[in-house]
Every structure is written in structure tokens, then in C-alpha cells.
A tleap script that builds the chain and sets N, CA, C and O, in Angstrom:
source leaprc.protein.ff14SB
mol = sequence {
  NMET PRO ASN VAL LYS SER ALA LYS LYS ARG
  VAL LYS VAL ILE SER ALA LYS THR ALA ARG
  ASN LYS ALA ILE LYS SER ALA LEU ARG THR
  ALA VAL LYS LYS ALA TYR VAL SER ILE GLU
  ALA GLY ASN ASP ASP LYS ASN GLU ILE VAL
  LYS LEU ALA PHE LYS LYS ILE ASP GLN ALA
  ALA ALA LYS GLY ILE LEU HIE LYS ASN THR
  ALA ALA ARG ASN LYS SER SER LEU THR LYS
  ARG LEU ASN ALA SER CALA
}
set mol.1.N position { 86.031 147.440 115.666 }
set mol.1.CA position { 87.365 146.342 115.129 }
set mol.1.C position { 87.838 147.729 114.292 }
set mol.1.O position { 87.322 148.735 113.806 }
set mol.2.N position { 89.133 147.122 114.445 }
set mol.2.CA position { 90.004 147.936 113.200 }
set mol.2.C position { 89.698 147.234 111.845 }
set mol.2.O position { 89.194 146.120 111.702 }
set mol.3.N position { 90.112 148.127 110.853 }
set mol.3.CA position { 89.888 147.689 109.333 }
set mol.3.C position { 91.324 147.949 108.787 }
set mol.3.O position { 91.546 147.502 107.662 }
set mol.4.N position { 92.145 148.487 109.306 }
set mol.4.CA position { 93.612 148.482 108.864 }
set mol.4.C position { 94.352 147.327 109.281 }
set mol.4.O position { 94.403 147.024 110.473 }
set mol.5.N position { 94.997 146.580 108.290 }
set mol.5.CA position { 95.812 145.577 108.875 }
set mol.5.C position { 97.191 145.732 109.720 }
set mol.5.O position { 97.766 144.729 110.142 }
set mol.6.N position { 97.639 146.911 109.923 }
set mol.6.CA position { 98.326 147.492 111.120 }
set mol.6.C position { 97.360 147.271 112.157 }
set mol.6.O position { 97.467 146.215 112.781 }
set mol.7.N position { 96.611 147.913 112.404 }
set mol.7.CA position { 95.725 148.169 113.174 }
set mol.7.C position { 95.174 147.010 113.821 }
set mol.7.O position { 94.788 147.103 114.987 }
set mol.8.N position { 95.077 145.647 113.024 }
set mol.8.CA position { 94.540 144.392 113.252 }
set mol.8.C position { 95.964 143.859 113.970 }
set mol.8.O position { 95.601 143.173 114.926 }
set mol.9.N position { 96.990 143.878 113.928 }
set mol.9.CA position { 98.013 143.373 114.157 }
set mol.9.C position { 98.157 143.978 115.653 }
set mol.9.O position { 98.442 143.251 116.605 }
set mol.10.N position { 97.926 145.442 115.785 }
set mol.10.CA position { 98.935 146.177 116.968 }
set mol.10.C position { 97.776 145.206 118.069 }
set mol.10.O position { 98.178 144.798 119.159 }
set mol.11.N position { 95.979 144.871 117.460 }
set mol.11.CA position { 95.282 144.263 118.814 }
set mol.11.C position { 95.699 142.988 119.074 }
set mol.11.O position { 95.499 142.453 120.164 }
set mol.12.N position { 96.286 142.433 118.125 }
set mol.12.CA position { 96.899 140.978 118.500 }
set mol.12.C position { 97.904 141.321 119.259 }
set mol.12.O position { 97.701 140.879 120.390 }
set mol.13.N position { 99.166 142.054 119.173 }
set mol.13.CA position { 100.318 142.100 119.909 }
set mol.13.C position { 100.103 142.698 121.319 }
set mol.13.O position { 100.802 142.353 122.272 }
set mol.14.N position { 99.093 143.624 121.417 }
set mol.14.CA position { 98.669 143.955 122.262 }
set mol.14.C position { 98.250 142.940 123.485 }
set mol.14.O position { 98.790 142.802 124.583 }
set mol.15.N position { 97.113 142.279 122.929 }
set mol.15.CA position { 96.301 141.068 123.728 }
set mol.15.C position { 97.474 140.350 124.552 }
set mol.15.O position { 97.514 140.058 125.747 }
set mol.16.N position { 98.480 140.145 123.460 }
set mol.16.CA position { 99.610 139.003 124.247 }
set mol.16.C position { 100.681 139.725 125.069 }
set mol.16.O position { 101.572 139.172 125.715 }
set mol.17.N position { 100.465 141.041 124.951 }
set mol.17.CA position { 101.751 141.666 125.879 }
set mol.17.C position { 101.047 142.068 127.574 }
set mol.17.O position { 101.599 142.234 128.662 }
set mol.18.N position { 99.615 142.113 127.147 }
set mol.18.CA position { 98.649 142.208 128.123 }
set mol.18.C position { 98.352 140.703 129.042 }
set mol.18.O position { 98.065 140.687 130.239 }
set mol.19.N position { 98.470 139.730 128.337 }
set mol.19.CA position { 98.414 138.303 128.826 }
set mol.19.C position { 99.630 138.360 129.649 }
set mol.19.O position { 99.483 138.232 130.865 }
set mol.20.N position { 100.654 138.509 129.233 }
set mol.20.CA position { 101.932 138.227 129.773 }
set mol.20.C position { 102.382 139.193 130.941 }
set mol.20.O position { 103.202 138.911 131.815 }
set mol.21.N position { 101.818 140.174 130.821 }
set mol.21.CA position { 102.120 141.588 132.310 }
set mol.21.C position { 101.127 140.863 133.366 }
set mol.21.O position { 101.344 140.559 134.539 }
set mol.22.N position { 100.053 140.698 132.631 }
set mol.22.CA position { 98.911 140.124 133.802 }
set mol.22.C position { 99.537 139.051 134.476 }
set mol.22.O position { 99.268 138.903 135.668 }
set mol.23.N position { 100.491 138.116 133.808 }
set mol.23.CA position { 100.564 136.837 134.395 }
set mol.23.C position { 102.210 136.661 135.184 }
set mol.23.O position { 102.621 135.729 135.875 }
set mol.24.N position { 103.000 138.102 134.714 }
set mol.24.CA position { 104.200 138.290 135.709 }
set mol.24.C position { 103.763 139.213 137.026 }
set mol.24.O position { 104.470 139.373 138.022 }
set mol.25.N position { 102.070 139.945 136.749 }
set mol.25.CA position { 101.842 140.668 137.938 }
set mol.25.C position { 101.183 139.796 138.903 }
set mol.25.O position { 101.275 140.108 140.090 }
set mol.26.N position { 100.476 138.658 138.546 }
set mol.26.CA position { 99.917 137.725 139.284 }
set mol.26.C position { 100.984 136.872 140.403 }
set mol.26.O position { 100.821 136.485 141.561 }
set mol.27.N position { 101.887 136.811 139.649 }
set mol.27.CA position { 103.205 135.795 140.309 }
set mol.27.C position { 103.817 136.819 141.087 }
set mol.27.O position { 104.211 136.494 142.207 }
set mol.28.N position { 103.963 137.931 140.729 }
set mol.28.CA position { 104.679 138.954 141.682 }
set mol.28.C position { 103.678 139.224 143.129 }
set mol.28.O position { 104.157 139.263 144.263 }
set mol.29.N position { 102.343 139.379 142.842 }
set mol.29.CA position { 101.663 139.617 143.943 }
set mol.29.C position { 101.601 138.401 144.858 }
set mol.29.O position { 101.822 138.550 146.060 }
set mol.30.N position { 101.285 137.100 144.305 }
set mol.30.CA position { 101.488 136.061 144.856 }
set mol.30.C position { 102.934 135.900 145.873 }
set mol.30.O position { 103.035 135.700 147.083 }
set mol.31.N position { 103.707 136.036 145.070 }
set mol.31.CA position { 105.228 135.958 145.868 }
set mol.31.C position { 105.325 137.383 147.103 }
set mol.31.O position { 105.807 137.267 148.230 }
set mol.32.N position { 104.922 138.259 146.706 }
set mol.32.CA position { 104.937 139.083 147.996 }
set mol.32.C position { 103.843 138.498 149.331 }
set mol.32.O position { 104.131 138.265 150.505 }
set mol.33.N position { 102.647 138.393 148.685 }
set mol.33.CA position { 101.782 137.542 149.503 }
set mol.33.C position { 102.151 136.628 150.598 }
set mol.33.O position { 101.737 136.824 151.741 }
set mol.34.N position { 102.855 135.713 150.316 }
set mol.34.CA position { 103.711 134.428 150.674 }
set mol.34.C position { 104.543 134.990 151.535 }
set mol.34.O position { 104.489 134.794 152.749 }
set mol.35.N position { 105.354 135.717 150.968 }
set mol.35.CA position { 106.744 136.575 151.845 }
set mol.35.C position { 105.752 137.441 152.924 }
set mol.35.O position { 106.328 137.299 154.003 }
set mol.36.N position { 104.824 138.074 153.099 }
set mol.36.CA position { 104.291 138.765 154.220 }
set mol.36.C position { 103.601 137.458 155.186 }
set mol.36.O position { 103.933 137.426 156.371 }
set mol.37.N position { 102.811 136.580 154.753 }
set mol.37.CA position { 102.344 135.504 155.090 }
set mol.37.C position { 103.596 134.661 156.093 }
set mol.37.O position { 103.363 134.365 157.265 }
set mol.38.N position { 104.684 134.405 155.530 }
set mol.38.CA position { 105.767 133.878 156.146 }
set mol.38.C position { 106.381 134.261 157.197 }
set mol.38.O position { 106.640 133.559 158.175 }
set mol.39.N position { 106.742 135.844 156.975 }
set mol.39.CA position { 107.189 136.583 158.174 }
set mol.39.C position { 105.829 136.549 159.272 }
set mol.39.O position { 106.220 136.138 160.365 }
set mol.40.N position { 104.645 136.805 159.272 }
set mol.40.CA position { 103.809 136.819 159.914 }
set mol.40.C position { 104.068 135.471 160.791 }
set mol.40.O position { 104.533 135.492 161.930 }
set mol.41.N position { 103.710 134.351 160.113 }
set mol.41.CA position { 104.038 133.146 160.972 }
set mol.41.C position { 105.342 133.081 161.470 }
set mol.41.O position { 105.461 132.254 162.374 }
set mol.42.N position { 106.329 133.673 161.178 }
set mol.42.CA position { 107.691 133.287 161.765 }
set mol.42.C position { 107.898 132.045 161.199 }
set mol.42.O position { 107.992 131.135 162.023 }
set mol.43.N position { 108.011 131.692 159.867 }
set mol.43.CA position { 108.517 130.226 159.329 }
set mol.43.C position { 109.922 130.590 159.548 }
set mol.43.O position { 110.372 131.722 159.729 }
set mol.44.N position { 110.670 129.261 159.496 }
set mol.44.CA position { 112.125 129.243 159.230 }
set mol.44.C position { 112.625 129.661 158.129 }
set mol.44.O position { 113.719 130.225 158.149 }
set mol.45.N position { 111.946 129.478 156.965 }
set mol.45.CA position { 112.390 129.718 155.594 }
set mol.45.C position { 111.888 130.967 155.148 }
set mol.45.O position { 111.557 131.174 153.980 }
set mol.46.N position { 111.814 131.976 156.252 }
set mol.46.CA position { 111.226 133.473 155.757 }
set mol.46.C position { 112.118 134.241 154.826 }
set mol.46.O position { 111.600 134.944 153.959 }
set mol.47.N position { 113.353 134.163 154.936 }
set mol.47.CA position { 114.492 134.856 154.414 }
set mol.47.C position { 114.475 134.368 152.793 }
set mol.47.O position { 114.587 135.083 151.797 }
set mol.48.N position { 114.306 132.978 152.872 }
set mol.48.CA position { 114.224 132.274 151.316 }
set mol.48.C position { 112.895 132.954 150.361 }
set mol.48.O position { 112.913 133.346 149.194 }
set mol.49.N position { 111.981 132.924 151.165 }
set mol.49.CA position { 110.671 133.420 150.694 }
set mol.49.C position { 110.700 134.706 150.372 }
set mol.49.O position { 110.164 135.104 149.338 }
set mol.50.N position { 111.489 135.718 151.429 }
set mol.50.CA position { 111.630 137.077 150.801 }
set mol.50.C position { 112.639 137.310 149.906 }
set mol.50.O position { 112.697 138.464 149.481 }
set mol.51.N position { 113.525 136.453 149.467 }
set mol.51.CA position { 114.550 136.525 148.429 }
set mol.51.C position { 113.761 136.495 147.383 }
set mol.51.O position { 113.757 137.340 146.489 }
set mol.52.N position { 112.885 135.276 147.466 }
set mol.52.CA position { 112.208 134.999 145.853 }
set mol.52.C position { 111.137 136.123 145.712 }
set mol.52.O position { 110.761 136.437 144.582 }
set mol.53.N position { 110.669 136.696 146.735 }
set mol.53.CA position { 109.670 137.828 146.174 }
set mol.53.C position { 110.488 139.222 145.825 }
set mol.53.O position { 109.843 140.085 145.229 }
set mol.54.N position { 112.012 139.524 146.192 }
set mol.54.CA position { 112.935 140.503 145.749 }
set mol.54.C position { 112.759 140.151 144.347 }
set mol.54.O position { 112.537 140.986 143.471 }
set mol.55.N position { 112.880 138.709 144.124 }
set mol.55.CA position { 113.796 138.586 142.211 }
set mol.55.C position { 112.648 138.986 141.635 }
set mol.55.O position { 112.799 139.457 140.508 }
set mol.56.N position { 111.053 138.930 142.235 }
set mol.56.CA position { 109.751 138.793 141.321 }
set mol.56.C position { 109.689 140.473 141.381 }
set mol.56.O position { 109.313 141.077 140.376 }
set mol.57.N position { 110.029 141.121 142.461 }
set mol.57.CA position { 109.941 142.600 142.479 }
set mol.57.C position { 110.874 143.016 141.226 }
set mol.57.O position { 110.444 143.782 140.363 }
set mol.58.N position { 111.806 142.624 141.189 }
set mol.58.CA position { 112.681 143.325 140.010 }
set mol.58.C position { 112.847 142.757 139.056 }
set mol.58.O position { 113.406 143.434 138.193 }
set mol.59.N position { 112.494 141.276 138.647 }
set mol.59.CA position { 112.060 141.320 137.528 }
set mol.59.C position { 111.170 141.960 136.669 }
set mol.59.O position { 111.377 142.348 135.519 }
set mol.60.N position { 109.903 142.049 137.512 }
set mol.60.CA position { 108.650 143.101 136.808 }
set mol.60.C position { 109.097 144.617 136.884 }
set mol.60.O position { 108.428 145.329 136.135 }
set mol.61.N position { 110.013 145.242 137.570 }
set mol.61.CA position { 110.398 146.525 137.510 }
set mol.61.C position { 111.347 146.717 136.242 }
set mol.61.O position { 111.544 147.767 135.630 }
set mol.62.N position { 112.034 145.122 135.921 }
set mol.62.CA position { 113.138 145.424 135.115 }
set mol.62.C position { 112.383 145.197 133.638 }
set mol.62.O position { 113.074 145.567 132.689 }
set mol.63.N position { 111.127 144.669 133.310 }
set mol.63.CA position { 110.323 144.228 132.187 }
set mol.63.C position { 109.171 145.589 132.055 }
set mol.63.O position { 108.209 145.659 131.290 }
set mol.64.N position { 109.645 146.628 133.089 }
set mol.64.CA position { 108.420 147.823 133.114 }
set mol.64.C position { 106.948 147.333 133.631 }
set mol.64.O position { 106.079 148.166 133.371 }
set mol.65.N position { 106.589 146.443 134.147 }
set mol.65.CA position { 105.384 146.122 135.019 }
set mol.65.C position { 105.596 147.190 136.207 }
set mol.65.O position { 104.612 147.795 136.632 }
set mol.66.N position { 106.606 147.375 136.633 }
set mol.66.CA position { 106.290 148.030 138.032 }
set mol.66.C position { 107.460 149.182 137.775 }
set mol.66.O position { 108.536 148.913 137.240 }
set mol.67.N position { 107.072 150.559 138.254 }
set mol.67.CA position { 108.129 151.563 138.179 }
set mol.67.C position { 109.194 151.092 139.321 }
set mol.67.O position { 108.835 150.358 140.242 }
set mol.68.N position { 110.391 151.518 139.206 }
set mol.68.CA position { 111.778 151.423 139.721 }
set mol.68.C position { 111.598 151.832 141.377 }
set mol.68.O position { 112.134 151.228 142.306 }
set mol.69.N position { 110.691 153.031 141.493 }
set mol.69.CA position { 110.534 153.553 142.801 }
set mol.69.C position { 109.395 152.834 143.503 }
set mol.69.O position { 109.327 152.807 144.732 }
set mol.70.N position { 108.378 152.174 142.607 }
set mol.70.CA position { 107.512 151.276 143.349 }
set mol.70.C position { 108.199 150.139 144.093 }
set mol.70.O position { 108.047 149.860 145.282 }
set mol.71.N position { 109.033 149.484 143.143 }
set mol.71.CA position { 109.440 148.321 143.266 }
set mol.71.C position { 110.494 148.325 144.670 }
set mol.71.O position { 110.381 147.479 145.557 }
set mol.72.N position { 111.403 149.298 144.692 }
set mol.72.CA position { 111.982 150.022 145.861 }
set mol.72.C position { 111.141 149.884 147.156 }
set mol.72.O position { 111.477 149.146 148.082 }
set mol.73.N position { 110.197 150.529 147.153 }
set mol.73.CA position { 109.124 150.971 148.103 }
set mol.73.C position { 108.627 149.382 148.425 }
set mol.73.O position { 108.458 149.090 149.608 }
set mol.74.N position { 108.491 148.788 147.824 }
set mol.74.CA position { 107.573 146.932 148.096 }
set mol.74.C position { 108.870 146.497 148.624 }
set mol.74.O position { 108.680 145.787 149.612 }
set mol.75.N position { 110.250 146.660 148.324 }
set mol.75.CA position { 111.416 145.888 148.977 }
set mol.75.C position { 111.748 146.254 150.095 }
set mol.75.O position { 111.936 145.337 150.895 }
set mol.76.N position { 111.985 147.921 150.686 }
set mol.76.CA position { 111.868 148.158 151.499 }
set mol.76.C position { 111.094 147.919 152.428 }
set mol.76.O position { 111.494 147.546 153.531 }
set mol.77.N position { 109.581 148.137 152.063 }
set mol.77.CA position { 108.285 147.442 153.091 }
set mol.77.C position { 108.937 146.325 153.437 }
set mol.77.O position { 109.283 146.216 154.613 }
set mol.78.N position { 109.238 145.273 152.497 }
set mol.78.CA position { 109.252 143.811 153.296 }
set mol.78.C position { 110.235 143.795 154.077 }
set mol.78.O position { 110.163 143.212 155.159 }
set mol.79.N position { 111.323 144.426 153.678 }
set mol.79.CA position { 112.895 144.546 154.561 }
set mol.79.C position { 112.251 144.752 156.245 }
set mol.79.O position { 112.310 143.992 157.211 }
set mol.80.N position { 111.736 145.896 156.110 }
set mol.80.CA position { 111.361 146.300 157.450 }
set mol.80.C position { 110.680 145.539 158.161 }
set mol.80.O position { 110.923 145.442 159.364 }
set mol.81.N position { 109.581 144.768 157.501 }
set mol.81.CA position { 108.862 143.589 158.153 }
set mol.81.C position { 109.654 142.478 158.644 }
set mol.81.O position { 109.524 142.011 159.775 }
set mol.82.N position { 110.350 142.128 157.911 }
set mol.82.CA position { 111.451 141.141 157.972 }
set mol.82.C position { 112.637 141.372 159.388 }
set mol.82.O position { 113.152 140.575 160.173 }
set mol.83.N position { 112.706 142.538 159.253 }
set mol.83.CA position { 113.936 142.980 160.608 }
set mol.83.C position { 113.099 142.929 161.808 }
set mol.83.O position { 113.432 142.532 162.924 }
set mol.84.N position { 111.786 143.459 161.364 }
set mol.84.CA position { 111.011 143.735 162.948 }
set mol.84.C position { 110.564 142.333 163.229 }
set mol.84.O position { 110.142 142.169 164.374 }
set mol.85.N position { 110.560 141.249 162.419 }
set mol.85.CA position { 110.251 140.124 163.301 }
set mol.85.C position { 111.253 139.276 163.799 }
set mol.85.O position { 110.983 138.211 164.354 }
set mol.86.N position { 112.385 139.686 163.632 }
set mol.86.CA position { 113.470 139.098 163.841 }
set mol.86.C position { 113.883 139.040 165.312 }
set mol.86.O position { 114.932 138.486 165.638 }
savepdb mol mol.pdb
quit
């Protein structure tokens, strides 16, 4: 346990940031998973679902949760899968 006041504050701040990052990452994974499932099923609204997944990926990259190259790779993978199913 921290003894110094600033260290105590850092523990609180870090736990809040960790919770936010975890929520964003979870929503991102859910959106990407839904996009892959939609593509495999051949749903009519798969383009909209992929678009939403792209938005979540971009938001995570903007907030520093994903590296920009990782975000680009994920989007590229989704696009390849979407184009192959069409």
C-alpha cells in the first residue's frame, strides 16, 4: 500500500483508467466478433456491422488502447473477409 499522498492518488487514478480501458477493449472485441459472425452468416446488414466495428477500432486507437498499426491490421483483416464473402 502506498504511504505518500501522491502515490495514493496515483492508485486511484490508475484504477479508474484501467476500468475505462477494459470497458473500451471489451466493447471493441464484441463489435469485431459480431462483425466476423455477421460476415460468416452472410447477413444483409453485414456492411453496417463492419462499419461499426471500424468505428470502435478507430476509437480505441485514438485513445491509445490499440497501436495504430494494430488497428490498421484489424481493419484490413475485416475488409479482406468482407470482400471475400461478397
